[in-house]
N, C-alpha and C positions, 0 to 999 in steps of 0.2 A: 659734416661729422657731428655726432651727438655730443653735446657739452653737458657738464655737470651743473654749472651755474651760469647765470646770464651776465655776470660782471664782464664788461668789455676788456678790461686789463687782464683778467684771468683767462679769457678766451685767447688773447694774443699769446700769453705764456704757454697755454696748453697746445696751441697750434705749432709750437716749436718741436713737439714730439711727433716724429713721423709715423703715426699709428698706421695709416693706410699702407705705407711701404712695407712694414713688417707683416701686416695682415695679408697683403698680396703675396708675399713670399711663402707664407705658411699655407695659403689657399692653393698655391701652385704645387707645393709638396703634397698636400692632401689629395688634390685632383689626380696627380700622377700615381700616387699609391693606389687610388681607386681603380686604376686600369689593371692592377694585378690582384688586389684584395677586394672581393665583392662583399659588401656588408661590413660589419664591425666598425661602423663610423664612430661610435663612442670611444672605442679603444684607440683608434687612430688619432682622434682629437685629443684625448688625454695624453697620449705619447708625445704629441707636438707641444702640449702645455708643459710637460716635463722637460722637453728640450729647451724651451724658452726660459724655464725656471732653473736651468742648470742642475737637474736632478736625475736620479737613477729610477728605473722602473722594474717592478716585479710583475710578470704576467702569470696569472694562475688560471688554468682551465684544463678541461679534458683534452686528450689527444685529438688532433684533426680540426681545431677551430681557428687555425691560421696564426697562432702565436709566433712561431718561428718565422713563418713567411712574412708576416707584417714587420717583424724586427729586421729581417734581411732587406726587405724592400725599403724601409726607412733609411737604413744605412746606405743603400744604393742611391738614394736621392741626394746624399751629401758627398761632395767631392773630398773625401777624407779617408783615413786608414780604417779599415774594418777588420776585426778578427773575431773568430768564433771558437769557443771552448766548450767541448762536450764533457760535462762533469760525470765522472764514474767513481765507483767505490775505491779504486786503486790509485786515483789521482793524488799526486803529492803537491805541497805548496810550491816547490821549485818548478813543477810543470806549469804553474800558472804565472808566477811572477818572474821566473828566470833563475839562473844560477851562475856561479863563477866557474869558468872552464880554464884549465891550465894551457897556456900558450908556450910550447917548447922553444919556439924561435925567440920569443922575448924573455923567456924564463920567468914569467909572471902569470897571474890569473887575469883573465878578461871576463867582464860580465856579459853574459848572453841573455838578452831580453826575452821574457816569456810572452805568451800571446795576449796578456792583459795590457801590454803596451800598444795601444791603439786609440783612435778617437771615439769610435763606437764599438763596444765590445758586447757580443752576444754570448751569454752563458746559458747553454741549454741544459735543462734538468738540473738546476742548481742544487736541489736537495738530494742528489745522488752521491755526493761526496761527504766524508766525515768531518768532524769539527775542526781538525787540524788544517784541512784545506780551506774550509769556510773562513777560518781566522786569517788566512792570508789575504783576504779581501778587505779586512777592516780598515787598514791604513789607506789603501789606494782609493777606496770609495769615499772616505771622509776627507782626506787631506790631499788627494790627487798626487800621491807620491809613493814610491817604494823604497824601503830602507833594508839593505842587506849587507852584512859584514861591516856595519858602521858607515856605509856610504848611502847617501840619499839620491834617488833618481826621480826627478819631477816628471809628471805626465804632461804631454803636449795638449793644450786646449784646442778644441773642446774635448771633454772626456765624459762619456756617458755609458753606463752599464745597463743593458737590458737583459734580464734574467727570466727564464721560464720554469714553471714547475707544474706537475700534475697533482691535483688535490685528492684524487681518488686512490691512486696506487700507493701503498705504504711499504710493501716488501722491498727491501734493498734501498730504502730512503732514510734520510736523517733530517730531523727537525732543524730548521734554521734558527740560530741563536737570536735572542731578542736584540742584542747589540748590532747584528747584521741587518735585521728587519728594519731597525730604526734608521738605517742609512739609506733606505729606499725612500725616495720622495713619494712614490705612488705604489700601491698594490692594486692592480686592475684585475677584477674578476671577469674573465672572458667568457661570454655566454654563447650559446648556439645562435646561428643566424636566424632571422625570421624566415617564414615559409617563402615569401616572395623573393627575398634575397638569395635563398638557397636555389630557387628555380633559376634566377638570373646567373648564379654562379655556374650551374650546370650548362646553361646555354653558352656562357662565355668559354668554359672549358671545351665544349663540343666544337665551337667555332675555331678555337685555336688548334684543334686536332691533337690535343695532348701536349702541345709545345708550351714551355714555360716562358712567357713574354718578359719575365724579369731579366733574362739574360741579355736582351737587346736594349734595355732601358739605360739612360744616361743621367748623371747627376743634374739637378736643377738649382742647387745652391752650394756655396762653398763654405769652408771653415770660417772664413772671414765674415761671411754673411751671418752665420750663427752668432759669432762674437758681437757683431753689430746689433743683431736683434736682442740679444741679452742685455746689452748696454741700454737699449731703449726701454726694455721692460722694467729695469731698475728705476726709471723715471716715472712710472705709473703712480698716480696719486692715490693714497689711502687716507681717508679722514680719521681723526683721532678716535671717534666713536666706533669705527670699524676695527681699529686695533684693540680696543677694549672688548669688543664682541668676540674677536678671535681668542683673547685671553680667557674670557668667561667660558667659552666652549671647551677649551683645553683643560681649564681648571676643574670643570664639572666632571671630566673623566676621572680625575684623581679622587673625587669624593663621592662617586656614584656607587650605591650599594650593589649594583649588578656587576661591578668590575673590581678585580683585585689588583690590576695593573693599569694605571692611567698613562696618558700621553706625556712625553717629556717636553722641556722647553724647546728642544730641537723641532718638535712637532709644530709648535706655534710659529716658528720661523718658516717651516715648510709650508704651512697653511697660508701664510702671508705671501710667500714667493709664488706659490701655485695660483692664488687668486689674482695676482698681478699678471701672470702668464695667460690665464683664462680671459681676463679683461682685454688684453692685447690681441689675443686670437679672435675675440669677438669684435674687434675694431674700436675699442674704447680706451681712453687714456686715464680712466679712473675705475676703481673697484666698487662694486655694489654689494649689498648684503646677499643678493642672490648668487653672486660669484662664489662667495664664501660657503654658503649653504650647499651649493652644487658640488664643491670640491672636497667637502668634509669627509665623506666616506672613503674616497681613494687615498686621502692623506692619513687618516687616523685608524682605519680598520685593522691594520697590521701592527699598530703601536699600542693597542689595548688588549686586555685579556679578561675574559668572563670568569666569574666565580664558578666553581664546580656545580653549584645548585642551578645556576642559570643555563649552563651547558646541558644539564640533564633535562631541563625544561624545553630544550630545543631552540633557545634564543641565540641569535647571531650577533656579532659585533655591530653589524649595520642596523639591527633593530634598536640597540642601545643608542647609537649615534643619532638615529632618526628621532628617538624620544628626547634626547638632549637638545637637538636643534629646534624641535617643536616647542620645548619648554622655555628656552631662553628668549627673552624679548628681542626682537629685531630692531636695531637702531634706525632712527628716522632722520 
């Protein structure tokens, strides 16, 4: 295993972190997903990082690029409760979190849980519902609990929300509130597959004769495995100079002339946790500057907002983040 320093005592301490075991679990999940989803390796890897970092994921891409399929396949790999919510303009908060139903036999109200009560929750077309329904997700995504009529119902761990949205279609959609966007660890821009990947996808589909192999797949990890992996990720070492590097990147977004909204302190914590998850997925028990640089766009792109002038110039949030990362000195 690659080590950060050559100190024998430090090597002995680092060897107590079972990096290889966690990486092997995630590799097994990744390889199994690849049997269903051809291509989109970057998206799959980033979703696994989010799972290790105990975060939620927003998938944005045009229809037909396997956003929903990948989310369903990932959920299938975990022996846990999976639920899917199709967001529509007429969806009410009670349709998501649940409601109290009168029980005539008891003469009292019983709480009927909504579909958000699950371990992995897929929210399809999240931008199809209005602000009232969007607000119903604020508490459960941040605090992992639901409060209704003064009673709090905690969510069972692990709890992960995977949401999808189409960036092209605007009719009948509602812009996600900044408070909700900030609760997503990652915003992943799902791209079209490469030419060779698309050819392989067609060959795979042809050989299956149109049958969806997802139906016959079985879980490869359990809820307990995820909890274990997350406990190991928390032990990944991050040097003090890297912590300062994260703060400098986040602080620069708040003082950047191209942005009128910078990243929050929650973004700095998200960047730290994501870098730890990426290091673990790569089989290391320490974070490098490259881990942080690689994960900056997916952590920060939905937490910043361009000035109107820069939007008119055609600049994107990723362009500004690339400029910030390129300007700030990398710690040695």
